[in-house]
C-alpha positions, 0 to 999 in steps of 0.5 A: 504452494506453486499450484496456488500460484499456478494460475497467476504464473500462466496468466497473460501479462495484462491480467497479472498487471490488472490483479496485482494492481488492484490487490495494491490499491485495495489494501489502503482503499478499503479498511478491511484491506489490512489483511490483503497480501501486498507485500506477497503481491509485490515479491510475486510480481518481482519474481514474474519480472525475473521470469520474464513474464512482466517488465520492470519498467511496467510493474513499477509504475503500475504498483506505484500509481495502484498504492498512490490510488489507494492512499488517496481514496483512504485520505479522502475517507479520513477527511470526509468521515474522521469523526465517525472512524473514530468510532469504528470497530477498527478504532476502538480496537486501537483505542482512543489514546493511540488514535490521537497520538497517531493523528498528532504524530502524523500532523506533526512530522507530515511527509516522514510520517506518511513515508514510514507508515507506508513501509509498516505492514497493518499501519499502512492501511490506517495512515492515509485515514489518519493523515485525512482526518488529522488535517494534514494538508493534501499536498503534503500527503500526496508528496509523502504518498507518492515517495513513499509508494516509490520506495516501498514498491521499488525495494519490493519488486527488487526483493522479488526480482532478487529472490525469484533469480536466486530460486532459479 
């Protein structure tokens, strides 16, 4: 496993920040991003903080900004192409009934639904699109997205830092 991580472990910190930020952003910005390893990316960043390669006070804002940026692109996609998303291959796999239920849940609960959605793998990629297509006001979505990104990135980076400490 270490041989797979060696390029990132030996890379200069700015490159690691860039690669990790792009992976985190792409997860929600791109619908196929559902398969990207963002949890592993945040854990790795936390371990690199423990090793001294990265700093906590730069890793956290980069992860938060990347997550929020990806969410905004997903929300925009949902707002602009909501009806078309319902007929996409992914939406057909989800099913009309579940899609409708997801839209109703996001519209009803707003910010808490966005926060919970950020913390659930797989759902995290779809929530911004559902929020956009459901008509959730942008300000409420943005508030939920920012709060969720801080919570999610902070917990995962801390877990990575702790596991890095334990592994030493």
